[in-house]
C-alpha positions, -999 to +999 in steps of 0.1 A: -416-384-546-401-418-552-381-446-538-349-463-549-340-498-539-303-506-533-299-542-545-267-546-526-285-541-493-317-560-504-321-595-490-352-604-510-375-608-480-405-597-500-419-575-472-418-544-494-436-561-522-463-574-499-472-540-485-470-518-516-505-505-523-498-498-559-483-533-565-452-515-579-425-537-563-417-572-575-389-596-567-364-604-595-335-627-590-341-626-552-340-588-551-367-561-549-372-540-580-397-511-584-415-513-617-417-475-625-403-451-599-425-423-613-456-442-603-446-444-566-473-427-545-449-418-517-468-437-490-435-451-475-451-484-466-422-503-482-397-480-464-411-489-430-411-526-438-375-528-450-353-540-421-320-536-439-321-499-450-322-510-487-350-486-496-344-448-499-372-423-501-365-390-519-378-360-501-386-335-528-385-297-526-423-297-526-423-310-491-392-291-479-367-319-485-346-300-511-332-333-524-328-351-491-331-388-488-349-407-460-339-443-450-350-466-422-330-493-405-342-517-378-320-535-352-339-554-325-365-530-310-348-499-323-359-483-356-336-456-368-348-430-393-320-412-411-324-381-433-293-375-455-292-340-469-280-331-504-249-318-488-242-351-470-253-340-435-272-366-416-299-364-390-311-395-371-341-403-350-340-435-331-373-450-319-377-478-294-406-497-309-416-511-275-421-476-262-433-458-293-470-457-283-466-447-247-483-415-237 
């Protein structure tokens, strides 16, 4: 499992670098860069902190992902999780953060 950072979407906010427990993400020329993708633990902390959908998490076959990619985008109170399959199909889950912990 690993992440990839899209530098075209990255705004250099540093949120991902601050939460990475492995200290794998650094900011270079105002963009986030992962040091070694193979060292990524797959915790998705950076993915959850990125507000611009600049970080993609690869869902390997070992967890049923079959090459799918997970991304997260946040607009206001809505966080949208998107799984893009290897065939291009997309599935989205939108979560209202104000209501996410209601039982």
